[in-house]
N, C-alpha and C positions, 0 to 999 in steps of 0.2 A: 157765544163768546162770554156772556155774563155768568155762565156756570163753570167757566174754565178757571179753576182754583187749584192751588198746589199745597195748601197746608190747612190746619184747623184754626179757624178764626178765634175761637174761644181762648186758646192758649198762645195766640200770636204775640200779644203785648209782653208777656213774660219772656218769651224767647228772643224778642227783638232787643231786650235790654242787654243781652250778651252776644247776639249775633245779628248784625244789620242785614244779613243776607237770608234771614230765617224764612222769609215768605216763599223761597224756592230752593233753599240750601239742600234739603233732602233729595230733591230731584237731581240737582247738580252733582252731589256727592255720589249718588248711585251711578250716574253716567260716567264720572271719572273712575270709579271703582271698576266698572265693566271695561272701560278703555284700557286700563292698566293690565287687567287679567287676561284680555283677549288677544294680546299682540306682544311679540318679542321684537324690539327695535334692532336696527343695524348698529354698526360701531360708532356712528355719528348722530348726535341729537342736537337740536337747536333750541335755544331759549330766547324768547322775545315777547313783545306785548301786542295785544290786539285792542283797538278802540272800536267797540261795537256801536255803530251810529244810531243814536236815538236822542230825542229831546223830551221824553216823557218825564214826569215828576219823579225824581229819584234823589235820595240824600247823598249819593256818592257819584253823581254825574261829573265827568271830567271834561276839561277844555284843553285841547292840544292844537296849537296853531299850525303845526307842520303836517297834520293829517288831512286827507281829502275831506273827511267829515269832521268838523272841529269838535262837536259835542258827542258824548257817548259814554258807555260803561267800559272801563278798562279791565282787561283780563290778562294775567300773566300766564303764558302758555309755553309748553315744550312739545316739540314735534320731531318725528324721525326725519332726518335730512334726506334720506334716500326715497322713501315711499310717501312722505308728507302725511303720515298717520299722526293724529293728535294723541299724545300720550298722557299728559297731565296738565292741570291748570287750576287756577283759582282767581276770584275777582279781587280787584283793588278797592277796599272799602274805607280808605283813609288810614288813620293811625291804628296800628295793630298792637294790642296790649301784650300779646304772646311773644312779640319780637323783643329780644334782649336790647337794652338801651345802648349798649356799646357796639352793636352790630349794625352796619349800614343796611339800608333797604335792599339795595342791589344784591348784596351778598346773601341776605336772608332769602330772597326770592329764588335765586339759583339753587341754593342748598335744599330748599323745601321742594322745589319742582323735581330735582334730579335724585331725590332720596331713594325712590324705588329702583334706580338704575346705577347707583354708585357701587364701587367694589367689584366691578365686572370688566374693567379694562376699556370702558367706552370713553369717547371724547365729547366734550360739550363745547359748542360754538356760540359765542355771545357777541353783542355789539359793545360800543364804548361806554354805555351806561352801566353795564354789569362788570366788565373786565377789570381786575386789579390783581396785584401780586399776592395779596393776602388770600384772595379767593382761590387763586391758582394753587397756592400751597395747601389750603384746606382740602381741595379736590384731590391733589396728589396723595395726601394722607389716606384717602379713600380709594386709591388705585384708579383714579379718573383724571384724564388730562383736560386741558383747556386751551382753546384757540379763540382769540378775539381781538378786535381793535381796542385801542386804549385812548382815553381822553388825555390830551397833552397837559391838562391842568392838574393831574394827579400828583401827589407829593413824591411818589417813587420815580417819576420821570425826571432825569437830569435836566438842569436848566440849559445846558449846552445843546440838548436835543430839541427842546421845545421850539426854538426859533431857527432851526437849521434850514437853510435854503440852498441845497446843492443843485447841480445841473439836473435836467430832466432825465428820468429813468435811471436814477442812481440809488444805491442801497447801502445801509450801514447795519452792522450786526453787533448787538451788545448781549452779554450773558450775565446772569445773576443766579447763583446756585443752579437750579434745574430749569430756570426760566430763560427764554430767548426772546429778545426784543429786536424786531426788524423795523427799521426806518426806511421807508420806500418813497422816493420822490416821484410820484405818479404824474403830477402836473407841474407847470412852471412855478407856481407860487403855493403849492400845497403838497405836504407829505403825509403819509399814512403811518401810524404807529401800530404795530401788531405784536401781541404777546402770545407766546406759544410754549407749552410744556411737552409737546409732541416731538418737535424737531430739535435734536441735539446738534445737528449740523445743517446749515442752510445752504442750499445750492441755488445758483443763479441760472435762469433759463437762457436758451439760445435764441429766443424770439426777438423781434424788433424792440420790444419794450423792456427786455432784460428783467423779466418778472421773477422774483424769488419764489421758491416752492412753498414757503409759508403763506404768501399772498394767494397763490393758486389754490392751496388747500382750503383757505378760508372762503374764497369765492365759490368753491364747489359745495360747501356745507352750510352756508349762512342763510339760505332762503327757505328753510323748513316752515316756520310759522307764517312768513309773508305769503307763501303760496297757498297755505291752508286758508288764510284770511281771504285771499283773492278768489279761491274756489267757492268759498261760502257766500261771497257776494254775487258770483256769476249766476248760480242757481240757488235761490234762497226761498224759504217759506215765510220770510218776514212780511208782515202786513201792518197796517196802521193800528196802533193801540196806545192808549194813554197810561196803561199799567206796566210798570217796568218788569214785574215777574213774567208777564206774557212775552215781552221782548226778549228776555233771557231764555225763555223756553224756545223761541224761534231759533236762537243761536245754538241751543243744544240740538235741535232737530237738524240744523245744517251740518254741524260737526258729526252727528251720528250717521248721516247719509254719506259723508266723506269716508269715515272709518269703515262703514259697512261695505262700501264700494272697493276699498283697498283690500280688505280681508277676502271679499268674494273673488277678486282677481287672483290673489295669491293662492287661495285654496283650490279653485277650479282651473286656473290657468287660462281662463277665457279672456280675450282682449275685447272689452266692452267699454264704450264711452260712458262717462259719468251721467250724461243726459239720458241715454238709453237705460242705464241701470236704475235711475230715479223713477223713470216712467214705468219700468217693469215692477219695481218695488211698490209703487203706488197702486198698480193694478192688483198685485197679490194681496196687499193689505186690505184693499176694498173688497176683494173676493172673500177673504177670511171673515171680514165683518158681516158681509151679506149672508154667509153660511151660518154664523152664530145668530144673526138676527132671524133667519128663517127657522132655526131650531127653537128659538125662544117663542116664536109665534106659530107653533104647530097646529093650534086650533084654527078652524076656518075663519076667514076674514068676515064672513057674514055674521057668525055668532059673536065675534069680537066687537064689531061695529054696531051690531044690533043692541048690545048691552050698554053701549056708551050713552050716557045721559048728559049730553052737552048741547047747548044751543048752537045752531049753525048759521045764524044770521046776526046782523048788527043794525042798529038804528041809523048809523052813518055810513055813507059810501066812501070807500078808500081805494087807493091804487093797489092793484094786484101785486102781492109780494113774492110770487113764485117766479116771475120774470121769464116765462116761456111765451109771453104774448107781447103786445106793444104798449104795455102799461094801462090796460083796461081798468076801469073803476067798477067796484062790486060791493055788495053787502054780505056776500057769502063768506063763511069762515071754515077752514079745514078743521074737522073735529079731532084731528090727531096732533098737528103741530100748531094749531091756533093762529094760523096766518090767513090773511085775506086772499081769496082765490077766485078768479073769474071763471066763466063757463068754459073757455078754451083750455084752461089748466086744471080741469076738474075730472075726477073719476067718481061715480056715484055707486055706492054699495049699500043696498037696502035702504035707500032714501037717506043715507048719511054722506055728506059731502067730504071727499078726501082729495087732496091735491095729487098731482102726478108724481111728485118726488116721494111722498109717503107711500104711495101705491107700490113703488119700486122696492 
């Protein structure tokens, strides 16, 4: 783990002056570039946030009380609403100098995330943090529609609508230019405001809750990023580490596994669970590594270890670090990985002590 690094330390301080994410930004950018180029999303994409849980020392750690894990690194993400493929994303690093001063953060995030997918007739689904009339008009100019809940405190919402309390399961429809606002009384003391540029006419369903089709459309396309985050937490590579670049790398591995699983299913048509796919992927990667390792060590092990000029003993007895025993104490050291190894975990090649793992 101590050799796991993602950038050049000598030039790090210079790059950190302009990029707070410089310690792993190159790896993240390559992952996002590959994600964009390898998949064509469906007609609906979802924009939302992810709070990757970690309490490591990081200059841009966020605290969000409404999240299951209050502390973490925030990522703005966009995912395909149908397949849950992660399409694009970037971290929240605080104040962004590249953002225009007159542009709200929510609008800037949506336009930046959806830039590779605008102008192609797709729809963007957002929650009440992002949705606004100005954003809807800017997306319409790029041949992209918007569906999302609206915060009632926004200026474009009429005062008469903010405090409306009609009977339960009732609806109101308002129109402004190409935007349609649906006010749906879903609970006794709570109504939902939903803005849409997709629906020119709003039809009311025949079910018991009399749900407008705008609400049904939003419910079917809003869970893209949330499901991706849920899947990443279910089967994760995340482990304890105090270094935030390593934690971000774990997040990249989780997203990569999800995207690879989705592409594999769509290309091959095979119905395979994500758990089985991850296990198969791990076995294939391990097999590839073993083949490369075997080719690099084509010489006989006897000649290799006979030439090693390393001491195999220590003056102090320590617990075996190979962990294939019951914690035996030993003075012997593996001449390859330099770990303490007891007799049970030892393979001897020409009087050179090698642990079982290095032998494999």
